[in-house]
BALOBA-1460 file (C-alpha; in Angstrom, 3 decimals):
// residues 364
<rec num="1" residu="x" x="172.113" y="169.397" z="32.208"/>
<rec num="2" residu="x" x="170.350" y="169.770" z="28.857"/>
<rec num="3" residu="x" x="168.303" y="167.058" z="27.167"/>
<rec num="4" residu="x" x="170.946" y="166.985" z="24.380"/>
<rec num="5" residu="x" x="173.292" y="165.173" z="26.736"/>
<rec num="6" residu="x" x="170.824" y="162.408" z="27.551"/>
<rec num="7" residu="x" x="171.546" y="159.074" z="25.894"/>
<rec num="8" residu="x" x="168.560" y="156.909" z="25.029"/>
<rec num="9" residu="x" x="169.080" y="153.190" z="25.516"/>
<rec num="10" residu="x" x="167.503" y="150.763" z="23.029"/>
<rec num="11" residu="x" x="164.076" y="149.347" z="23.868"/>
<rec num="12" residu="x" x="164.739" y="145.582" z="24.051"/>
<rec num="13" residu="x" x="161.045" y="144.680" z="23.873"/>
<rec num="14" residu="x" x="160.606" y="146.807" z="20.762"/>
<rec num="15" residu="x" x="163.683" y="145.227" z="19.146"/>
<rec num="16" residu="x" x="162.383" y="141.708" z="19.836"/>
<rec num="17" residu="x" x="158.977" y="142.668" z="18.443"/>
<rec num="18" residu="x" x="160.640" y="143.935" z="15.258"/>
<rec num="19" residu="x" x="162.756" y="140.776" z="15.057"/>
<rec num="20" residu="x" x="159.649" y="138.584" z="15.364"/>
<rec num="21" residu="x" x="158.034" y="140.577" z="12.552"/>
<rec num="22" residu="x" x="161.014" y="139.970" z="10.242"/>
<rec num="23" residu="x" x="161.038" y="136.250" z="11.092"/>
<rec num="24" residu="x" x="157.366" y="135.857" z="10.211"/>
<rec num="25" residu="x" x="157.644" y="137.924" z="7.038"/>
<rec num="26" residu="x" x="160.448" y="135.720" z="5.812"/>
<rec num="27" residu="x" x="158.752" y="132.468" z="6.834"/>
<rec num="28" residu="x" x="155.291" y="133.155" z="5.413"/>
<rec num="29" residu="x" x="155.704" y="135.297" z="2.324"/>
<rec num="30" residu="x" x="159.415" y="135.504" z="1.584"/>
<rec num="31" residu="x" x="161.011" y="138.902" z="1.125"/>
<rec num="32" residu="x" x="161.219" y="141.086" z="-1.933"/>
<rec num="33" residu="x" x="164.534" y="142.618" z="-2.973"/>
<rec num="34" residu="x" x="163.528" y="145.913" z="-1.327"/>
<rec num="35" residu="x" x="162.501" y="144.154" z="1.883"/>
<rec num="36" residu="x" x="165.783" y="142.221" z="1.975"/>
<rec num="37" residu="x" x="167.647" y="145.508" z="1.701"/>
<rec num="38" residu="x" x="165.511" y="146.990" z="4.489"/>
<rec num="39" residu="x" x="166.086" y="143.864" z="6.606"/>
<rec num="40" residu="x" x="169.863" y="144.027" z="6.100"/>
<rec num="41" residu="x" x="169.862" y="147.694" z="7.133"/>
<rec num="42" residu="x" x="167.879" y="146.798" z="10.254"/>
<rec num="43" residu="x" x="170.378" y="144.045" z="11.127"/>
<rec num="44" residu="x" x="173.321" y="146.393" z="10.645"/>
<rec num="45" residu="x" x="171.848" y="149.066" z="12.912"/>
<rec num="46" residu="x" x="172.910" y="147.317" z="16.126"/>
<rec num="47" residu="x" x="174.188" y="144.122" z="17.682"/>
<rec num="48" residu="x" x="170.971" y="143.858" z="19.733"/>
<rec num="49" residu="x" x="169.080" y="143.562" z="16.440"/>
<rec num="50" residu="x" x="171.303" y="140.756" z="15.187"/>
<rec num="51" residu="x" x="171.137" y="138.835" z="18.449"/>
<rec num="52" residu="x" x="167.342" y="139.165" z="18.712"/>
<rec num="53" residu="x" x="166.779" y="138.001" z="15.146"/>
<rec num="54" residu="x" x="169.128" y="135.014" z="15.384"/>
<rec num="55" residu="x" x="167.562" y="133.944" z="18.665"/>
<rec num="56" residu="x" x="163.975" y="134.135" z="17.426"/>
<rec num="57" residu="x" x="164.765" y="132.757" z="13.963"/>
<rec num="58" residu="x" x="166.303" y="129.653" z="15.516"/>
<rec num="59" residu="x" x="163.209" y="129.049" z="17.631"/>
<rec num="60" residu="x" x="160.769" y="129.835" z="14.831"/>
<rec num="61" residu="x" x="162.675" y="127.851" z="12.219"/>
<rec num="62" residu="x" x="163.042" y="130.873" z="9.980"/>
<rec num="63" residu="x" x="166.724" y="130.734" z="9.105"/>
<rec num="64" residu="x" x="166.023" y="130.731" z="5.370"/>
<rec num="65" residu="x" x="166.302" y="134.511" z="5.073"/>
<rec num="66" residu="x" x="169.845" y="134.352" z="6.447"/>
<rec num="67" residu="x" x="170.663" y="131.803" z="3.765"/>
<rec num="68" residu="x" x="169.159" y="134.036" z="1.080"/>
<rec num="69" residu="x" x="171.229" y="136.991" z="2.247"/>
<rec num="70" residu="x" x="174.335" y="134.809" z="1.905"/>
<rec num="71" residu="x" x="173.547" y="133.270" z="-1.489"/>
<rec num="72" residu="x" x="176.673" y="134.982" z="-2.791"/>
<rec num="73" residu="x" x="178.709" y="132.421" z="-0.821"/>
<rec num="74" residu="x" x="177.093" y="129.487" z="-2.666"/>
<rec num="75" residu="x" x="179.259" y="127.864" z="-5.353"/>
<rec num="76" residu="x" x="176.332" y="127.621" z="-7.760"/>
<rec num="77" residu="x" x="174.196" y="130.781" z="-7.819"/>
<rec num="78" residu="x" x="171.392" y="128.956" z="-9.673"/>
<rec num="79" residu="x" x="170.909" y="126.409" z="-6.905"/>
<rec num="80" residu="x" x="169.358" y="127.585" z="-3.658"/>
<rec num="81" residu="x" x="170.655" y="125.935" z="-0.469"/>
<rec num="82" residu="x" x="168.309" y="123.355" z="0.954"/>
<rec num="83" residu="x" x="166.595" y="124.132" z="4.249"/>
<rec num="84" residu="x" x="168.552" y="122.668" z="7.172"/>
<rec num="85" residu="x" x="166.949" y="119.871" z="9.132"/>
<rec num="86" residu="x" x="165.651" y="120.719" z="12.589"/>
<rec num="87" residu="x" x="168.497" y="118.811" z="14.260"/>
<rec num="88" residu="x" x="171.071" y="120.804" z="12.274"/>
<rec num="89" residu="x" x="169.631" y="124.286" z="12.736"/>
<rec num="90" residu="x" x="171.924" y="125.185" z="15.622"/>
<rec num="91" residu="x" x="175.013" y="124.327" z="13.562"/>
<rec num="92" residu="x" x="173.533" y="126.256" z="10.639"/>
<rec num="93" residu="x" x="172.900" y="129.211" z="12.913"/>
<rec num="94" residu="x" x="176.566" y="129.353" z="13.973"/>
<rec num="95" residu="x" x="177.832" y="129.036" z="10.412"/>
<rec num="96" residu="x" x="175.474" y="131.670" z="9.076"/>
<rec num="97" residu="x" x="176.114" y="133.992" z="11.968"/>
<rec num="98" residu="x" x="179.847" y="133.668" z="11.366"/>
<rec num="99" residu="x" x="179.442" y="134.517" z="7.688"/>
<rec num="100" residu="x" x="176.968" y="137.354" z="8.124"/>
<rec num="101" residu="x" x="178.100" y="138.975" z="11.326"/>
<rec num="102" residu="x" x="181.776" y="137.871" z="11.654"/>
<rec num="103" residu="x" x="181.641" y="138.333" z="15.441"/>
<rec num="104" residu="x" x="182.592" y="135.291" z="17.569"/>
<rec num="105" residu="x" x="181.239" y="137.055" z="20.652"/>
<rec num="106" residu="x" x="177.853" y="137.255" z="18.988"/>
<rec num="107" residu="x" x="177.849" y="133.559" z="18.008"/>
<rec num="108" residu="x" x="178.539" y="132.407" z="21.549"/>
<rec num="109" residu="x" x="176.042" y="134.774" z="23.134"/>
<rec num="110" residu="x" x="173.254" y="133.987" z="20.672"/>
<rec num="111" residu="x" x="173.663" y="130.211" z="20.954"/>
<rec num="112" residu="x" x="173.860" y="130.315" z="24.756"/>
<rec num="113" residu="x" x="170.856" y="132.548" z="25.177"/>
<rec num="114" residu="x" x="168.795" y="130.506" z="22.713"/>
<rec num="115" residu="x" x="169.597" y="127.200" z="24.407"/>
<rec num="116" residu="x" x="168.960" y="128.438" z="27.938"/>
<rec num="117" residu="x" x="165.804" y="130.390" z="27.151"/>
<rec num="118" residu="x" x="164.162" y="128.207" z="24.521"/>
<rec num="119" residu="x" x="160.960" y="127.405" z="26.415"/>
<rec num="120" residu="x" x="160.321" y="130.926" z="27.657"/>
<rec num="121" residu="x" x="161.125" y="132.512" z="24.303"/>
<rec num="122" residu="x" x="158.922" y="130.045" z="22.443"/>
<rec num="123" residu="x" x="156.012" y="131.060" z="24.639"/>
<rec num="124" residu="x" x="156.757" y="134.745" z="24.098"/>
<rec num="125" residu="x" x="157.058" y="134.302" z="20.341"/>
<rec num="126" residu="x" x="153.739" y="132.473" z="20.081"/>
<rec num="127" residu="x" x="152.018" y="135.275" z="21.951"/>
<rec num="128" residu="x" x="153.886" y="137.912" z="19.946"/>
<rec num="129" residu="x" x="152.807" y="136.341" z="16.662"/>
<rec num="130" residu="x" x="149.194" y="136.278" z="17.814"/>
<rec num="131" residu="x" x="149.372" y="140.014" z="18.513"/>
<rec num="132" residu="x" x="150.962" y="140.720" z="15.151"/>
<rec num="133" residu="x" x="148.365" y="138.741" z="13.245"/>
<rec num="134" residu="x" x="145.191" y="139.630" z="15.138"/>
<rec num="135" residu="x" x="143.848" y="142.681" z="16.867"/>
<rec num="136" residu="x" x="141.142" y="145.303" z="17.214"/>
<rec num="137" residu="x" x="141.941" y="148.945" z="16.466"/>
<rec num="138" residu="x" x="139.667" y="151.869" z="17.310"/>
<rec num="139" residu="x" x="139.728" y="155.631" z="16.930"/>
<rec num="140" residu="x" x="137.764" y="158.023" z="19.113"/>
<rec num="141" residu="x" x="135.784" y="160.999" z="17.873"/>
<rec num="142" residu="x" x="138.216" y="163.342" z="16.138"/>
<rec num="143" residu="x" x="141.122" y="160.866" z="16.309"/>
<rec num="144" residu="x" x="143.065" y="159.339" z="13.401"/>
<rec num="145" residu="x" x="145.459" y="156.400" z="13.575"/>
<rec num="146" residu="x" x="147.850" y="154.453" z="11.316"/>
<rec num="147" residu="x" x="148.263" y="150.683" z="11.814"/>
<rec num="148" residu="x" x="151.222" y="148.822" z="10.300"/>
<rec num="149" residu="x" x="150.297" y="145.203" z="9.513"/>
<rec num="150" residu="x" x="152.753" y="142.263" z="9.559"/>
<rec num="151" residu="x" x="152.773" y="141.754" z="5.781"/>
<rec num="152" residu="x" x="153.811" y="145.336" z="5.049"/>
<rec num="153" residu="x" x="150.264" y="146.608" z="4.473"/>
<rec num="154" residu="x" x="149.061" y="149.688" z="6.333"/>
<rec num="155" residu="x" x="145.672" y="150.967" z="7.455"/>
<rec num="156" residu="x" x="144.812" y="154.574" z="8.226"/>
<rec num="157" residu="x" x="141.701" y="154.830" z="10.381"/>
<rec num="158" residu="x" x="139.593" y="157.950" z="10.203"/>
<rec num="159" residu="x" x="137.652" y="159.429" z="13.104"/>
<rec num="160" residu="x" x="135.272" y="157.223" z="15.144"/>
<rec num="161" residu="x" x="136.197" y="153.964" z="13.390"/>
<rec num="162" residu="x" x="137.002" y="150.369" z="14.302"/>
<rec num="163" residu="x" x="138.551" y="147.398" z="12.521"/>
<rec num="164" residu="x" x="139.188" y="143.782" z="13.517"/>
<rec num="165" residu="x" x="142.335" y="142.311" z="11.930"/>
<rec num="166" residu="x" x="142.626" y="138.558" z="11.424"/>
<rec num="167" residu="x" x="145.654" y="137.212" z="9.551"/>
<rec num="168" residu="x" x="146.202" y="133.483" z="9.029"/>
<rec num="169" residu="x" x="148.227" y="131.322" z="6.659"/>
<rec num="170" residu="x" x="145.368" y="131.385" z="4.134"/>
<rec num="171" residu="x" x="143.799" y="134.833" z="4.401"/>
<rec num="172" residu="x" x="144.190" y="138.500" z="5.280"/>
<rec num="173" residu="x" x="140.826" y="139.546" z="6.678"/>
<rec num="174" residu="x" x="139.825" y="142.988" z="7.938"/>
<rec num="175" residu="x" x="136.365" y="143.676" z="9.361"/>
<rec num="176" residu="x" x="135.399" y="147.351" z="9.313"/>
<rec num="177" residu="x" x="132.908" y="147.480" z="12.175"/>
<rec num="178" residu="x" x="132.115" y="151.166" z="11.655"/>
<rec num="179" residu="x" x="133.661" y="154.329" z="10.276"/>
<rec num="180" residu="x" x="136.269" y="154.677" z="7.535"/>
<rec num="181" residu="x" x="139.659" y="153.269" z="6.677"/>
<rec num="182" residu="x" x="142.281" y="153.716" z="3.962"/>
<rec num="183" residu="x" x="144.044" y="150.479" z="3.013"/>
<rec num="184" residu="x" x="147.483" y="150.394" z="1.390"/>
<rec num="185" residu="x" x="147.845" y="146.691" z="0.565"/>
<rec num="186" residu="x" x="151.099" y="144.785" z="0.117"/>
<rec num="187" residu="x" x="150.875" y="142.422" z="-2.906"/>
<rec num="188" residu="x" x="150.348" y="138.704" z="-2.235"/>
<rec num="189" residu="x" x="148.430" y="136.790" z="-4.916"/>
<rec num="190" residu="x" x="148.318" y="133.672" z="-2.765"/>
<rec num="191" residu="x" x="146.655" y="135.529" z="0.106"/>
<rec num="192" residu="x" x="144.103" y="138.161" z="-1.008"/>
<rec num="193" residu="x" x="143.327" y="141.086" z="1.283"/>
<rec num="194" residu="x" x="139.590" y="141.274" z="2.081"/>
<rec num="195" residu="x" x="137.787" y="144.108" z="3.869"/>
<rec num="196" residu="x" x="134.371" y="143.125" z="5.238"/>
<rec num="197" residu="x" x="132.020" y="146.067" z="5.807"/>
<rec num="198" residu="x" x="128.306" y="145.697" z="6.470"/>
<rec num="199" residu="x" x="126.983" y="143.233" z="3.908"/>
<rec num="200" residu="x" x="129.829" y="143.839" z="1.465"/>
<rec num="201" residu="x" x="133.347" y="142.583" z="0.837"/>
<rec num="202" residu="x" x="136.114" y="144.525" z="-0.904"/>
<rec num="203" residu="x" x="138.949" y="142.248" z="-2.047"/>
<rec num="204" residu="x" x="142.382" y="143.280" z="-3.329"/>
<rec num="205" residu="x" x="145.770" y="141.694" z="-3.958"/>
<rec num="206" residu="x" x="147.961" y="144.788" z="-3.940"/>
<rec num="207" residu="x" x="146.378" y="148.220" z="-4.231"/>
<rec num="208" residu="x" x="145.277" y="151.307" z="-2.280"/>
<rec num="209" residu="x" x="141.659" y="152.183" z="-1.555"/>
<rec num="210" residu="x" x="139.320" y="153.603" z="1.077"/>
<rec num="211" residu="x" x="136.163" y="152.078" z="2.536"/>
<rec num="212" residu="x" x="133.549" y="154.156" z="4.373"/>
<rec num="213" residu="x" x="130.628" y="152.353" z="6.023"/>
<rec num="214" residu="x" x="127.628" y="154.692" z="5.984"/>
<rec num="215" residu="x" x="124.915" y="152.840" z="7.897"/>
<rec num="216" residu="x" x="124.593" y="149.758" z="5.649"/>
<rec num="217" residu="x" x="125.950" y="151.421" z="2.506"/>
<rec num="218" residu="x" x="129.593" y="150.802" z="1.564"/>
<rec num="219" residu="x" x="131.435" y="153.700" z="-0.071"/>
<rec num="220" residu="x" x="134.617" y="152.551" z="-1.857"/>
<rec num="221" residu="x" x="137.149" y="154.801" z="-3.574"/>
<rec num="222" residu="x" x="140.153" y="153.272" z="-5.360"/>
<rec num="223" residu="x" x="143.368" y="155.274" z="-5.568"/>
<rec num="224" residu="x" x="145.605" y="152.580" z="-7.095"/>
<rec num="225" residu="x" x="145.032" y="149.214" z="-8.760"/>
<rec num="226" residu="x" x="141.766" y="147.277" z="-8.846"/>
<rec num="227" residu="x" x="139.462" y="145.752" z="-6.224"/>
<rec num="228" residu="x" x="136.571" y="143.277" z="-6.448"/>
<rec num="229" residu="x" x="133.199" y="143.968" z="-4.828"/>
<rec num="230" residu="x" x="131.020" y="141.204" z="-3.396"/>
<rec num="231" residu="x" x="127.773" y="141.122" z="-1.454"/>
<rec num="232" residu="x" x="126.929" y="138.669" z="1.306"/>
<rec num="233" residu="x" x="123.243" y="139.463" z="0.937"/>
<rec num="234" residu="x" x="121.329" y="137.538" z="-1.744"/>
<rec num="235" residu="x" x="118.661" y="139.162" z="-3.902"/>
<rec num="236" residu="x" x="116.050" y="137.900" z="-1.451"/>
<rec num="237" residu="x" x="117.620" y="139.934" z="1.312"/>
<rec num="238" residu="x" x="114.966" y="139.403" z="3.997"/>
<rec num="239" residu="x" x="114.942" y="135.642" z="3.500"/>
<rec num="240" residu="x" x="118.715" y="135.474" z="3.711"/>
<rec num="241" residu="x" x="118.758" y="137.398" z="6.979"/>
<rec num="242" residu="x" x="116.144" y="135.063" z="8.462"/>
<rec num="243" residu="x" x="118.194" y="131.993" z="7.561"/>
<rec num="244" residu="x" x="121.309" y="133.540" z="9.067"/>
<rec num="245" residu="x" x="119.543" y="134.440" z="12.296"/>
<rec num="246" residu="x" x="118.330" y="130.842" z="12.619"/>
<rec num="247" residu="x" x="121.905" y="129.580" z="12.366"/>
<rec num="248" residu="x" x="121.730" y="128.248" z="8.815"/>
<rec num="249" residu="x" x="124.894" y="128.790" z="6.789"/>
<rec num="250" residu="x" x="124.354" y="131.881" z="4.602"/>
<rec num="251" residu="x" x="124.781" y="131.792" z="0.853"/>
<rec num="252" residu="x" x="128.253" y="132.561" z="-0.566"/>
<rec num="253" residu="x" x="129.091" y="136.150" z="-1.392"/>
<rec num="254" residu="x" x="127.975" y="137.214" z="-4.874"/>
<rec num="255" residu="x" x="130.554" y="138.986" z="-7.043"/>
<rec num="256" residu="x" x="129.209" y="142.363" z="-8.158"/>
<rec num="257" residu="x" x="132.147" y="143.492" z="-10.286"/>
<rec num="258" residu="x" x="135.508" y="145.227" z="-10.116"/>
<rec num="259" residu="x" x="136.485" y="148.824" z="-9.431"/>
<rec num="260" residu="x" x="139.652" y="150.471" z="-10.744"/>
<rec num="261" residu="x" x="141.722" y="153.505" z="-9.853"/>
<rec num="262" residu="x" x="139.786" y="156.748" z="-10.187"/>
<rec num="263" residu="x" x="136.398" y="155.185" z="-9.444"/>
<rec num="264" residu="x" x="134.097" y="155.780" z="-6.485"/>
<rec num="265" residu="x" x="131.365" y="153.190" z="-5.870"/>
<rec num="266" residu="x" x="128.507" y="152.918" z="-3.407"/>
<rec num="267" residu="x" x="127.065" y="149.434" z="-2.992"/>
<rec num="268" residu="x" x="125.384" y="146.994" z="-0.669"/>
<rec num="269" residu="x" x="123.173" y="144.288" z="-2.169"/>
<rec num="270" residu="x" x="123.854" y="145.746" z="-5.607"/>
<rec num="271" residu="x" x="126.035" y="148.533" z="-6.998"/>
<rec num="272" residu="x" x="123.969" y="151.675" z="-6.521"/>
<rec num="273" residu="x" x="126.304" y="154.314" z="-7.934"/>
<rec num="274" residu="x" x="129.599" y="154.552" z="-9.842"/>
<rec num="275" residu="x" x="131.485" y="157.823" z="-10.312"/>
<rec num="276" residu="x" x="134.659" y="158.519" z="-12.278"/>
<rec num="277" residu="x" x="136.828" y="161.004" z="-10.382"/>
<rec num="278" residu="x" x="140.005" y="162.829" z="-11.352"/>
<rec num="279" residu="x" x="143.270" y="162.151" z="-9.483"/>
<rec num="280" residu="x" x="143.221" y="165.577" z="-7.809"/>
<rec num="281" residu="x" x="139.666" y="164.900" z="-6.607"/>
<rec num="282" residu="x" x="140.780" y="161.565" z="-5.146"/>
<rec num="283" residu="x" x="143.528" y="163.330" z="-3.217"/>
<rec num="284" residu="x" x="141.110" y="166.000" z="-2.016"/>
<rec num="285" residu="x" x="138.644" y="163.385" z="-0.756"/>
<rec num="286" residu="x" x="141.498" y="161.583" z="1.010"/>
<rec num="287" residu="x" x="142.940" y="164.755" z="2.534"/>
<rec num="288" residu="x" x="141.623" y="163.643" z="5.943"/>
<rec num="289" residu="x" x="144.717" y="161.421" z="6.120"/>
<rec num="290" residu="x" x="146.793" y="164.603" z="6.502"/>
<rec num="291" residu="x" x="144.350" y="166.161" z="8.948"/>
<rec num="292" residu="x" x="142.560" y="168.371" z="6.420"/>
<rec num="293" residu="x" x="139.071" y="168.443" z="4.936"/>
<rec num="294" residu="x" x="138.968" y="169.986" z="1.461"/>
<rec num="295" residu="x" x="135.906" y="170.917" z="-0.585"/>
<rec num="296" residu="x" x="135.432" y="172.126" z="-4.160"/>
<rec num="297" residu="x" x="131.792" y="172.935" z="-4.765"/>
<rec num="298" residu="x" x="130.097" y="170.394" z="-2.481"/>
<rec num="299" residu="x" x="126.772" y="171.545" z="-0.989"/>
<rec num="300" residu="x" x="126.896" y="173.087" z="2.468"/>
<rec num="301" residu="x" x="124.962" y="170.111" z="3.855"/>
<rec num="302" residu="x" x="127.734" y="167.728" z="2.729"/>
<rec num="303" residu="x" x="130.412" y="170.034" z="4.175"/>
<rec num="304" residu="x" x="128.610" y="170.124" z="7.511"/>
<rec num="305" residu="x" x="128.155" y="166.340" z="7.498"/>
<rec num="306" residu="x" x="131.879" y="165.826" z="6.896"/>
<rec num="307" residu="x" x="133.000" y="168.239" z="9.593"/>
<rec num="308" residu="x" x="130.426" y="166.897" z="12.060"/>
<rec num="309" residu="x" x="132.143" y="163.494" z="11.986"/>
<rec num="310" residu="x" x="135.027" y="164.980" z="13.986"/>
<rec num="311" residu="x" x="133.030" y="166.708" z="16.719"/>
<rec num="312" residu="x" x="130.171" y="166.037" z="19.130"/>
<rec num="313" residu="x" x="128.525" y="169.341" z="18.188"/>
<rec num="314" residu="x" x="125.230" y="168.981" z="16.309"/>
<rec num="315" residu="x" x="124.908" y="171.445" z="13.402"/>
<rec num="316" residu="x" x="121.474" y="172.234" z="11.928"/>
<rec num="317" residu="x" x="120.827" y="174.067" z="8.637"/>
<rec num="318" residu="x" x="117.330" y="175.522" z="8.575"/>
<rec num="319" residu="x" x="116.850" y="176.712" z="4.991"/>
<rec num="320" residu="x" x="116.757" y="174.116" z="2.157"/>
<rec num="321" residu="x" x="118.332" y="176.571" z="-0.331"/>
<rec num="322" residu="x" x="121.150" y="177.180" z="2.137"/>
<rec num="323" residu="x" x="121.755" y="173.429" z="2.399"/>
<rec num="324" residu="x" x="122.427" y="173.260" z="-1.355"/>
<rec num="325" residu="x" x="124.796" y="176.242" z="-1.438"/>
<rec num="326" residu="x" x="128.151" y="175.125" z="-3.007"/>
<rec num="327" residu="x" x="131.208" y="175.543" z="-0.797"/>
<rec num="328" residu="x" x="134.919" y="175.604" z="-1.645"/>
<rec num="329" residu="x" x="137.717" y="175.660" z="0.882"/>
<rec num="330" residu="x" x="139.628" y="173.533" z="3.376"/>
<rec num="331" residu="x" x="139.668" y="173.187" z="7.140"/>
<rec num="332" residu="x" x="141.730" y="171.335" z="9.707"/>
<rec num="333" residu="x" x="139.763" y="168.370" z="11.002"/>
<rec num="334" residu="x" x="137.859" y="169.252" z="14.139"/>
<rec num="335" residu="x" x="138.082" y="173.027" z="13.656"/>
<rec num="336" residu="x" x="134.363" y="173.697" z="13.684"/>
<rec num="337" residu="x" x="134.733" y="177.321" z="14.787"/>
<rec num="338" residu="x" x="136.987" y="178.029" z="11.799"/>
<rec num="339" residu="x" x="134.251" y="176.741" z="9.495"/>
<rec num="340" residu="x" x="131.665" y="178.960" z="11.164"/>
<rec num="341" residu="x" x="133.893" y="182.012" z="10.786"/>
<rec num="342" residu="x" x="134.544" y="181.213" z="7.127"/>
<rec num="343" residu="x" x="130.845" y="180.768" z="6.419"/>
<rec num="344" residu="x" x="129.993" y="184.107" z="7.982"/>
<rec num="345" residu="x" x="132.617" y="185.802" z="5.804"/>
<rec num="346" residu="x" x="131.827" y="183.886" z="2.583"/>
<rec num="347" residu="x" x="128.045" y="183.770" z="2.548"/>
<rec num="348" residu="x" x="126.944" y="186.077" z="5.353"/>
<rec num="349" residu="x" x="124.897" y="183.598" z="7.390"/>
<rec num="350" residu="x" x="123.717" y="183.660" z="10.998"/>
<rec num="351" residu="x" x="125.435" y="181.248" z="13.400"/>
<rec num="352" residu="x" x="123.353" y="180.634" z="16.541"/>
<rec num="353" residu="x" x="124.759" y="178.637" z="19.426"/>
<rec num="354" residu="x" x="121.712" y="176.992" z="20.967"/>
<rec num="355" residu="x" x="123.863" y="175.420" z="23.677"/>
<rec num="356" residu="x" x="127.374" y="173.952" z="24.035"/>
<rec num="357" residu="x" x="126.496" y="170.953" z="21.830"/>
<rec num="358" residu="x" x="124.145" y="172.455" z="19.246"/>
<rec num="359" residu="x" x="124.520" y="175.133" z="16.565"/>
<rec num="360" residu="x" x="122.020" y="176.457" z="14.040"/>
<rec num="361" residu="x" x="122.955" y="177.958" z="10.641"/>
<rec num="362" residu="x" x="120.343" y="180.181" z="8.983"/>
<rec num="363" residu="x" x="119.998" y="183.010" z="6.504"/>
<rec num="364" residu="x" x="120.228" y="186.575" z="7.721"/>
């Protein structure tokens, strides 16, 4: 028997997780026209999807999206239906299910399951929502990972990185503990998206940018839109740290300015450097998202530093002139040997393997 003949059954837990995500999206932020279309396609992809959503929506109280999808049935298109009272939600569920799904079998099954399992499902939904809104995500050395967030935003974590995600009704907060992340932010003016890194905060409403925490320095590159930079460290940095260590409430973050698409900024207490970069340079610097590292004239020392982030091999460059040698080319992340071979061909250097974890580059 070949694998082509194997039928994969739907993952019920995954379907319920997706249903909970749609319920919360609709309840907290409402859905855009594109999201409504995506939601309708998800509903139409299987009866398990429809049953899971109706069951969780009834418990959550998020039936409004079903009403919005059926606005065409309203006699006055300029007047939105009022939200049903809690006592009437079960009747509303049956009516809406009949209009949207037109399957009596589904109505009976959904209502029965919801009534019998209300306490257990409520507990599951509360725990599910906590997982969707909060979490810690980490990548190991050489690993990359993409995290889909409940509001439609996405984070791509680079090698050896960690973020803490904390979503609430009033904020979208990400703490970059170490490493680098690329943030593609879903717009929500009522709930800004803030990335905390070191002593800095990068705030956006709807944009795309990367944040790299280099010791205490924050390296921000904006691909789309605009972000605001703030510092949690006052001008009297040492005094502020002392107050914080003693438990005194620190001073509010100080706004340093805004950064727009095509700008690369390094800051901490103040903005230390601002560079204007061309779109193709932005893409080259973000090529790690596709598993590549690309260079166009960076010094060898910078190339080695970038590649070293993906391996536990220590690479030393002995000669100072060699460290400044400009390099152009691209490598797959983690392919240290390929870089060594390219260097030997391009600039005729000596590669010495001191041991399994240390390599020295020197002139011949």
